[in-house]
C-alpha positions, 0 to 999 in steps of 0.5 A: 228161705224165700225172698218174695215173702220176706224170709231172709236168705243165708248163703252156702255152697251148692252144686258147682259152687253156686250159692243157694238159699235157705239156711244158717249153715256155714260155708267151710270151703273158703279159707278164712271167709265167713261166707261165699257170695253172700251178696249174690243171694241177698241181692235177690231180696232187694230185687225181688221185694216189690216196693222196697228197692225196685221201682218197676218190673224192669228193675226186678231180676231173676236169681240167674240174672243177679248171679251174672250181674254180680260177676261183672265189675260195676263201673259207676260215677264215683267208683274210680279210685283217684291216683293219689290214693296209691292202692294198687292190685288186681282181681286175680283172687278167685273170690274177687268181685263178690262185693266182700273184701278178702285182702288180709290187710283188712278183709277176711284174708281169703285172698293174697294181698292185692288180689281183691282190688275192686272189693277192697280199695275203698276201705284200704285207702279210707275212701269210702263213699255212697256210690252204690245203687242202693246207697242212701235208702236207709238200709246198710247193704254191706256184706256181713253187716247188711244185705250184701247188695253193695260193694264193701265201702260203697254204702257209707251213709247207711252203714254208719257206725256199723262199720266198727264191727266189720270183720270183727269176730270172737274167735280168740280162745279167751273171748267173752271173758270181759277182758280185752286182750287185743294189743290194738285196744290196749290189751296184753296181745294174747288175742290176735287182731279182730278176734276179741270183739265183744271184750274190746268193742262191746256186746251191743249189736244194732238191731239193723245189723243183718244178723241174728242178734237182739241189740246185745250179744249174750253168747258165752263159750261152752265147755265141750268136755262136760255134759250136755255140751259134749253131745253138741258137735259139728258135721262137716259135709263132704259137699262143703259147708258145716252145720251143728248137730246133737247126739240124741241117742248112742248113734243118732243125731238131730240137725236141720233138713236144709243142711243136707238138702239141695234144690235137686238132691239130698246129700247127707255125707259128712263127718261128725265131730264132738267133744273138742275139749275132751282129753285125747281130742274130739270124737268122730264118726261118719254119717251113714243114714238119714230120715227127714219129714215126709212133708219136707219139700225144698222148693216150698221151704225156700219159697214160703214160710209154710213148712219151716216146721219140717226143717229137721233131719235125723242122722245115723253115725257109724260109731255109737259115740253116745255110749261113751260121751252121753247124749241128751234127751228129747221132748215134745214140749208144746204137745206135752205141756202146752204153749204157756209152759213152753214160753216160760221155760228157760232155754239152753242153746249152743252151736258152732257159729261162724264168728267164734272160730272152733269154739262152741258158743251159746246162750244160757236161759234165753226164751221162746217168744212165740209159738206157731201152729206149723211146728215152729217157734220164734226165739230170742237166743243169739244165733247166727250162721253156722248155728243151723241145726243147733239144739234148744234145750230145757233142763230138768235137774241134771238132764237136758232135753232138746225141744227145737233146732235152729232153722232160719230167720224172717223179715219183719216189716214192723220190727227186728228180724224173727228168728225161727226154730223147728220144734221137736214135736214133729220128729219125736214120734219118728225117733224110736223107729229110726233108733231101732233101724226101722226108718231111714234111707239105708245110706247117704248116697245123694238122691235126685229131685223129690221128697225123701222116700217119695218117687225119684227121677231115675234120670236125675244126675247125682249131686255134682258136688265134689268137696265144694270150692 
């Protein structure tokens, strides 16, 4: 997703551990951590959007400059801890100095206690301040809550009440049951601390939060032992990261193109798992082939909104799981029934969100709110990082049909963020050919720069990723 035209970035790991733009794919590589260096890329938004933060051209840095900047511990007035606070430690954790606190006493838990000092000391000691360069600009810049441009606890005035949601999740097995079960909030203790957010703190989500909600989180957990949710699974990529994908045939999945695309390569290698609630455990298969839009172009996708409708990928797996557990249908809803019918249709969506642990969470009867001619739609379904590629389905009797897949979200100067899904209308014509084996790349070997099926640079190196960081 671009910065210069207002499309907002999410973060995932790229080659050599570098962050990249353009997805709601979730980073699985950092233990216990929602995302890696989210602040680095989102800071690009701040520097690259004229008139929003930067006052002149000298203030506008390249992404490369920002990455280097973010590796430096910033020393500014008001950022030195007073001796009376008695918070000690160092920055020896691999995730230190990424702006997000990873200390297990309060943060993500990705670092050992006391090894992420610079990111954590303010919130651990209760000494939050407004020492960030972007403080008092009317926008929360904390990682996870806002843009990520500020170190945790240095944008206190702008973040205000949002901090009550800091590091809170709905990952408890009994989350979304309307009963608070965290002991710290008077519950029975069956949920660990900070894992029963919606039941203990509430479902209200301010529209200013840098995430994919609409003032209220309507998500619920889905039973993945029954149709259609048994067909909605997760791909954990060999390169690191994960996306949601759905069975639409005995051995065919649909997901988002940005889940398998890098700036310089395409890498679809990964393990698909689904049916986590089935007796005997989840079913698994390897991805062995893929097909993407002939018009997909990573550079254009990440720098404009022009080709968001090409953000889809058909994947083939090595085991026909759909013959055992079933698969959902496909429908080019807008092409077949028109905009009015599409806008009035009840949508059923579910994905493996970053904040719900191993659970499939989703929305019942949300809606499309706008349809665009570029094969995309805007929607009101509560989705977040990890939901990339998740299905938007309609129901006809006992059958479900995918009409779109989750893609990205865009800035909106006149209101809350705009949440975009790629409609099925573009890829439905390719489905039969791929199902029959007449379309596809023939393998998941990483490819160098270029469009799928187009000319490839013979000298381009294969993706250097080896499991991510």
